[in-house]
N, C-alpha and C positions, 0 to 999 in steps of 0.2 A: 577505365581509370583516368583517361585524359580529361573527361568532363569534370573531375573533382579537383583538378590542379589549382583552380582559382582559390579554393578554400585552404590549400595546404600552407601558403605563407603565413596564415593566421594559426592554423591548427598545429603545425610542426613546432614552432617556438613555444606555444602554449604547453603542449605535452612534455617537451624536453625540459622546459623551465619548472613545471610542477614536479617532474621526477627528481630534479636536482634539489628542489626545495624540501621535498619529503626526505631525501637521503642527505641532508645537509651536513650531518655529522660524519659522513664517510670521508676517506682520504681524498686528496685533491686530484690525483691522476685520473681516476675514472670520470670525474666531473669535467676535467679538461677534455678528455676523449669525447664525452657526449657533446659538449659545447662545440668542439671543432667539427665533429661529424655532422651535427645538426645545422650549423651555420653553412658548412660546405654544401650540404644537401639543399639548403634554402637557396643557395646561389645557383645551383644546377636547376632547380625548379623555376626560379625567376628568369633564367636564360630561356628556358622552354617557353615560359609565358610571353617573353618578349617576341620570340619567333612566331608564336601563335597569334599575337596581337598584331603583327606586321602584315597580316592578311587584310587588315583594314576593317575587319568585322568586330563590332562591339558585342560582347557577350556578358551574361550575368549568371550568378549562382544563387539560387533561391533556397535559403536555409530552411529545412523542414518542408520544402515544396510549398511554402506560402508565397504566392505570387505577388509581385508589386502591383499597386502601391502600398499594400498592407503588410507584406512580409519583409524580412530582413534580407537584403540582397548585397552581394559583392559584385562589382562591375569591373570587367577587364577591357580597357582600351590601351592604346599605345602609351599614354601618359602614365596611367596607373602601373602598367607593366614596367615602364622605365624607372619609375620611382622605387618600386619593390626591388628591382635588380640593383639599383644604385645602393639601397640600404643594405642588401645582402653582401655586396662587395666591400663596402665600408666596414660592416660588422666582422667580416672574416679577418681583415687586417687588424681590427681592433682587438678581437678576441685572441688572435695569435700572439700579439704583443703582451696581452695580459697574462698569457700562459707562462711568460718568463718569470713571474713572481708577484705581479701586482694583484692577482686574484687571491693571494694568501693574506693580504693585509686587512681583510675583514671577512665577515661571514656572508654566505648566500650570493656571492658575486655572480657566478655563472647563471644561477636560477633567475635572478632579477634582470640580468642582461638579456636573457631569452624572452622574458615577459615584456621588456621594453620593445624588443623587436616585434613581438606580437601586436603591441599597441600601434607602433609605427606603420606596419604593414596593413593592419586593419584600417587606419585612418586613410591610407592611400587607396584602398580597394572599395571602401564602403560606398553605397549609393544612397545613403540615408542620413539626414542631418542629425538625428538623435543618436545614431550609432557612431557618427563622427564625434559627437561629444563623449560617448562611452569610451571609444578608443583613445581619445585625448586623455581621458582620466586614467586609463590603464597605463599609457606610456609615461604620464607625469608621476603617478604613484611609484612606479619602478625607478624613474629618474631621481626622485627625492632620496631614496636609499642609496642609489649609486653615486650620487653627488657627494654624500658623506662617507663613502666607503673608505675605511682606514682611519676615520676620525681626524681630530685636530680643530683648533680654534677657528681658523680661517674657513675651513670647510663648513663648520657648523653655522657660522654667521652668514656665509654666502647661501647656505642651504635654507636658512630661516627666511631670508629675503626672497629667495626663489619660490619657496612654498607659499609665502604670504601673497605675493603677486599673482601667482598662478591660481590660488584659491579665489582671488577677486576675479580673475578672468573667467574661471569656471562658473561663478555666480552670474556674471554678465552673459555668458554663453546660454545658460539656461533661461534667463529672462528673454534673450533674443529669440530662442526657439519657441517660447511661449507666445511671443508676439506674432511670429511667422505662422505658427500653427493656428492660432486664433484667427488669423487673417485669411489663410489659404486653406485650412482644413487638412493639410497633409505635411509630412516631413520627408517624404521620398523626393530626392533631388530632381529627378526627371519629371514627376508629377507636379512638383512645385513650380518648375519652369513654365509649365503650360498654364497653371493657375495664375501666376503673376502676370503673364501676358494678357490674360482675359479679366484682370482685376477691375472692380468698379473704381471710378475716379475718387470717390469719397474715401476710399481705403488706402490711397497711395501714401498719405503722410505717415500712417501707422506702419506700413511695410517698409518705408524708407527709414524710419526710426530703428526697426529691427535690423535692417541691412547695415546701417552705420554702427550699431552695437556689435554685430558680427565682425565688421572691419576693425573695430578696437580690439576685439578678442584675437582675431588672427594676426593683427599688427603686433600685439604683445608676444605671441608665439614666434613671429617672424623677427622680432626685435627691431622694429622700425621707430625712428624718432617720432615722438619723444618717449617711447616705451621700451628703449633699449638698454637703460642704465643698469639693469640687473645682469646683463650678459657678460661683460668683461670680467667681473669678479667671480661669478659663478663658474664660468668656463675655465678661467685660469686657476681656480682652487680645486677643481675636480681632478681625480686621478687621470693619468694620461690616456688610458684606453677608454675611459668614460667620456672625457673631453673629445676624443676622436669620434666616438659615436654621436656625441651631442652636435657634431657638425651637420647631421641630417635634421636635427630638431627644428632649426630655423626654417628649413626647407619644408617642413610639415605645414608651418603657417603660410608660407609662400604658395604651396600647393593648394591649400584651402582657399586662398584668395583667387588663384587661377581658376579653380573648379567652380566656385560659387558665383564669381562675378563674370564668368563667361557663359556658364550654363543657365543659372537662375536669373541673373541681372545683366545678361549679355545683350546682343543685338536683337534678340527676339522678345525682349521684355517690355515692348511698348514704350510708355512714357518713362519707364525706369531703366531703359537701356543705357548701359555704360555710364551710369551717373556718378560712380565713385572714382573713375579713372583720373579725372582732373585733380581731385584731392590727393590721390595716390602719387601722382607725378611730383608734386611739390614736396611731399613728405619724404619720398624716395630720394630726391636730390639732396634734401637737407641731411638725410641719413649718410649719404655718400660723402658729403662735405665733412661732417662731424667725425665720421670713421677715419678720414685722412688725418684730421687733427689728432685724433686719439692714437693712431699708430705712431705718430711722431713723438708723442708724450710718453709712450710706454717705456718702462724701465725694467721689464721682465719679459723674456722670450715668450712665455705663455700668455701674458697680457697682450703682447704685441700680436700674436696669432688671433686672439679674441677680436681685436680691433680690425684685423684684416678680414674676419668674417663679417663684421659690420659694413665694411666697404663692399664686400660681395653682396650683402643683403640689399644695399642701396642700388647697386648695379642691376641686380635681378629685378627689383621692384620697379625701377625706371623702365625696363623692358616690358614688364607686365602692364604698366600704366599706358604704354603706347598702343597696346591692344590691337595689333595687326599681326599678320602671319609671319613676316620676316623677323621683326623683333622678338616674337614669342619663340620662334625656332632658335634664335641666337641665345635666348634665355635658357632654354632647355640644354643646349650644348654647354653653355657656361656653368649651369648648375651642376652638371656631371663633373666638370673640372674642379670647381671651387670646393665642392663637398669632399672629394677624395684628397685633394692637395691640402686643404685645411686640416683634415684628420691626420694626415701624415705629418704635418708640421707640429701638431700637438705631441705626437709620439717622439719626433726628433728633438723637441725642446726638453722633453723629459730625459731622453738618452743623454743629451749634452749636460743637463743638470746633474745627473748621476755621476758623470765622469769628472765634473769640475769641483767636486767636494763642497766646501762651505759656500763658495760663490754661487753654486746651484745654477738656476736659469736666469739669475739677475744679469742685466746688461752692464757689467762692471769688469774691469781687469781682474783676473784671478788666475788660478791654476789652469794649465792647459788641459785639453781633453786627452784621453788615453789613445784614441784612434783619430787623430786629426785628419788624415787623408780621407778616410771613409765617411766620417761625419761631415767633413768639409764638402765632399762631393754631394752628399744628400742635401746639405744646406744650400749649395749653389743651385742645384736643380729645383729645389723647393722655392727658393727666392726668385729665380728667373721666371718660373711659371706663375707664381702667385701675383707677381708685379704685372705680368702680362707682356713680357719681352719675347720677341720671336726667337726661335721658331716653334716654341712649345704652345700648349693648348690654351693658356691664358690669353696669349696674343690673338689666337684665332677667335676665341669667344668674344673678346672685346671688339675686334675688327668687324666681326659679323653684326654686333649691336650698333656700332658707330655707323656702319654702312646702311643700316636700316632706318636711321633717323630721317625725318622730314626736315626740309630747310628751316621750318619754324622751330624745330626741336634741337637742331644741331648746335646753336650757340651755348645753350645750357648743358646739354649732354656732353659735348666734346670738351668743353672747358673743365667741367667738374670731374669727369671720368679720367681725363688725362692728368689733372692736378692731383687726384687721389692716387693715381698710379705713380706719379713723381714722389709723393709723400711715402708711398710704400717702398720705392727704390731707395730713397734717402734712409729710411728707417732700417731696412734690411741690410744695406751696406754698413751702416754704423754698427749694427748688432754683430754682423759677421766679422768686421775688423776688430771689434772689442773682444769677442769670444776667441777667435782663432789667431789674430795677429798680435794682440796685446797681452797674450798669455804670459804669466809669470814663469820664472826659471825653476820653480819647485818641481818636485817629483810628480809626474803625471801617472799616478798609480791607481786611478779609479777603476771601477769594474768595466770590463769589456762588454760589447754587445753579445747577448746570448742569441743562439740561432732563432729562437722564436721572435725576439725583438727585431732582428734583421729581416725576418720574413714579413713582419707587419710593415716595416719601413719600405721595403721593396714593393710590396703590393700597392700601397697607397701613393707613394711618391713616384713609383714607376708608371702609375696610370697616366701621368701627364704625357710623357713621350709616346705611350701607346695611343692616347687620344689624338695626338698629332699625326701619327702614322695612319690611323684608321679614320681620319677626319672625314674622308669622303662617305663611307657607309654610315658613319654616326650622324653626320649632318643630313643625309637623306632621311634617316629615321626621325630626326628631330623636326625636320621640315614637314614630314607627313603627320607627325604628332601634333604640331601647331595647327595644321589644316583641319585635322579631325577635332581638336579641341574647340575651334571656333564654329564648328558645325553642330550647334546645340540641338537642332531638330533631329539629326541622325542619332544622337545619344538618347534623347527621349523616345524616339520611335523604337530603338532597339530594346530599351528596357521595358517599355509599356506595351509593346506588341508581342512580347513572349519570345524573344531571342535568347532562350535559356540555355546555360551551359551545363547545369546540374540540377539535381532535385533533392531527394531526401538525404539528409546528412546525419 
């Protein structure tokens, strides 16, 4: 059974999602039970995969026993295991919160939620470029419907822009794959890395064009400047549990950049080695700067969290562009932190909006919240950690990244990262004082937090103190993950030499 574990993060949400879509007219309680049980089981499986990957061995699962480079393979290394585990943890907090009533606002919520998990997990595990495209489409199709869950003019307009941009991205993805396949004759990532290294000089221009097209596609998914303008409106319009899950969506694009431009176009790619990183550095710094301006201009808590995600995207991609072991390890630690905390802040913004009545999540004086002490505590923890103040995980992640910068990188990185943190501090302080201290004297009779909502908030916002306490073992794992990620020869050898974890499926 153990050798089939690699395929279970794809298979489990697929089966549970299809089951709930087939039985979509049934009462909501059984669907909630299936969704919670499936997501909890996914978390357990992902933890086992993290433990398995920590041995340092890279293994793959050959679907149908068709061996690479011709068959479909799912590859498990430390990075893919970490991302699957992060997704499962985020999903459990999001689906718990949704069970408080958000899942009743539209049809097929839990089935679509599970199918999106299938697409996300597949994107993290696949070892094939075409199947990366397929899993992108699966997660995007599910996200289109989840974004408009519950209806409304704002969600419909945001959903239209989201769909149009991602359809354009999908078309560019296919064109890029056609260029790469026509040039190298393969779409298996490990095989392509070897073909690119031995490529004829007269084909370098063509494959560079394909690689730049892929960077545009992945940059759109990651929401890097100038391709991020869809994100604030889409994320702030989505239902809270969906927006919380969407916190991992930008990380899918960042993961794809990490994987493709270290494995295929990394240090062993000959003349094409690391040729996109200088471009990525400047775009990432610009994203960081514009995210800081955006968070200051936000007039709604949900919109503010969306711009905080853009700051995190810029921070992560700056580390990716540095393309060394220490900054990549810092990126992986910071990615865990920002994904979970951003998801928790979306849930918190919704809870505050529910209790404030007509003022909702807008950053304006209005009716006070029903539970000021509890929500204020959650807000304080979320604000401190997302800004990056000690002693919580945000400070640790940013300190690791700043410490990893070379002298030539420090002026740009230190100034922009610290200024964006200052912008976040000013914005969060202004929002907190407006919502909690400038509350009106009217009756605070809004709905109280339900147990399911409380569970979701504790899971996601409580992750930051836990990450601080467990910083030692977590950073040891992220350090090892970064080392393994940069060893592209080990990945290619493991996949192409038959280090198989499973066979017939």
